[in-house]
C-alpha positions as CSV (number, residue, x, y, z in Angstrom):
1,X,52.5,184.6,49.0
2,X,54.0,188.0,49.3
3,X,51.1,189.5,47.3
4,X,48.7,188.0,50.0
5,X,50.6,189.6,52.8
6,X,50.8,193.0,50.9
7,X,47.0,193.0,50.3
8,X,46.4,192.3,53.9
9,X,48.8,195.0,55.1
10,X,47.2,197.7,52.6
11,X,43.8,196.7,53.8
12,X,44.9,197.1,57.5
13,X,46.3,200.5,56.7
14,X,43.0,201.6,55.2
15,X,41.1,200.4,58.2
16,X,43.5,202.3,60.6
17,X,43.2,205.4,58.4
18,X,39.3,205.1,58.7
19,X,39.6,204.7,62.5
20,X,42.0,207.6,62.7
21,X,39.5,210.0,60.8
22,X,36.9,209.0,63.2
23,X,39.1,210.4,66.2
24,X,39.5,213.8,64.2
25,X,42.4,213.1,61.9
26,X,42.5,214.1,58.3
27,X,41.6,211.6,55.6
28,X,44.7,210.0,53.9
29,X,44.7,208.4,50.5
30,X,47.2,205.7,50.2
31,X,48.3,205.9,53.8
32,X,51.7,204.6,55.0
33,X,52.4,203.2,58.5
34,X,54.8,206.1,59.4
35,X,52.4,208.7,58.3
36,X,49.6,207.3,60.3
37,X,51.7,206.8,63.3
38,X,52.7,210.6,63.2
39,X,49.0,211.6,62.7
40,X,47.8,209.3,65.6
41,X,50.6,210.8,67.8
42,X,49.5,214.4,67.2
43,X,45.8,213.4,67.9
44,X,47.0,211.6,71.1
45,X,48.5,214.8,72.2
46,X,45.2,216.6,71.7
47,X,43.5,213.9,73.6
48,X,45.9,214.0,76.5
49,X,45.6,217.6,77.0
50,X,41.8,217.7,76.7
51,X,39.6,219.2,79.4
52,X,36.7,217.0,78.2
53,X,37.3,214.3,80.9
54,X,39.2,211.3,82.0
55,X,37.8,209.1,79.3
56,X,39.1,211.4,76.5
57,X,42.6,211.2,78.2
58,X,42.6,207.5,78.5
59,X,41.6,207.4,74.8
60,X,44.6,209.6,74.1
61,X,46.9,207.2,75.9
62,X,45.5,204.4,73.7
63,X,45.9,206.5,70.6
64,X,49.6,207.0,71.5
65,X,50.1,203.3,72.0
66,X,48.4,202.7,68.4
67,X,51.0,205.1,67.1
68,X,53.7,203.1,68.7
69,X,52.5,200.0,67.1
70,X,52.5,201.5,63.5
71,X,56.1,202.9,64.3
72,X,57.1,199.2,65.1
73,X,55.3,198.0,61.9
74,X,57.1,200.6,59.7
75,X,60.6,199.5,61.0
76,X,60.1,196.4,59.0
77,X,59.0,198.1,55.8
78,X,57.7,195.1,54.1
79,X,60.7,192.8,54.8
80,X,58.7,190.7,57.6
81,X,55.1,191.2,56.4
82,X,53.6,188.7,58.9
83,X,55.3,190.8,61.7
84,X,54.2,194.2,60.1
85,X,50.7,192.8,59.9
86,X,50.8,191.6,63.5
87,X,51.6,195.2,64.8
88,X,48.9,196.7,62.4
89,X,46.3,194.3,63.9
90,X,47.4,195.4,67.4
91,X,47.1,199.1,66.4
92,X,43.5,198.4,65.2
93,X,42.7,196.6,68.4
94,X,44.1,199.5,70.5
95,X,42.0,202.1,68.4
96,X,38.9,200.1,69.1
97,X,39.7,200.1,72.7
98,X,40.3,203.9,72.5
99,X,36.7,204.1,71.1
100,X,35.6,202.0,73.9
101,X,36.8,204.6,76.3
102,X,34.5,207.0,74.6
103,X,31.5,204.5,74.8
104,X,31.7,203.5,71.0
105,X,32.3,200.3,69.0
106,X,34.6,201.0,66.2
107,X,35.3,197.5,65.3
108,X,31.7,196.9,63.9
109,X,32.2,199.8,61.4
110,X,32.2,203.4,61.5
111,X,29.0,204.4,59.8
112,X,26.6,206.0,62.4
113,X,29.0,206.4,65.2
114,X,29.4,210.0,66.7
115,X,32.8,211.2,66.5
116,X,34.1,212.7,69.7
117,X,34.6,216.2,68.0
118,X,31.0,216.1,67.0
119,X,29.6,216.3,70.6
120,X,29.9,214.9,74.1
121,X,32.5,212.0,74.2
122,X,30.2,209.8,76.3
123,X,27.3,210.1,74.0
124,X,26.4,207.3,71.3
125,X,27.5,203.8,70.2
126,X,28.6,202.8,66.7
127,X,25.8,201.3,64.8
128,X,27.6,200.4,61.5
129,X,27.2,197.3,59.6
130,X,29.9,194.6,59.9
131,X,32.6,195.5,57.2
């Protein structure tokens, strides 16, 4: 059963890393929860100080919340994998909410979505295939 939980955790880390890249983070191979939390916290700082509007700052608050969820997941470091996975799912949900602040649907996939750094934050809706 542990292998099943590890696979779910690893898949969640990859999905979170993909969402983070969408928000302007650097691509990460074989990401860890703490590494992603630090990167999301740095992104949150940029979004919170942005002059591009209230929606971008709200997204920054949510990026900060997702980073907190990943830090909580990292505290368990694989000892309580169901709890770790719950925090990671919450981080994914919060990142999707942050995309919603920008008028995007990240949960459906990232292909075709316009990243906030690529133009006006209020433009575009994600058009990726379910994946």
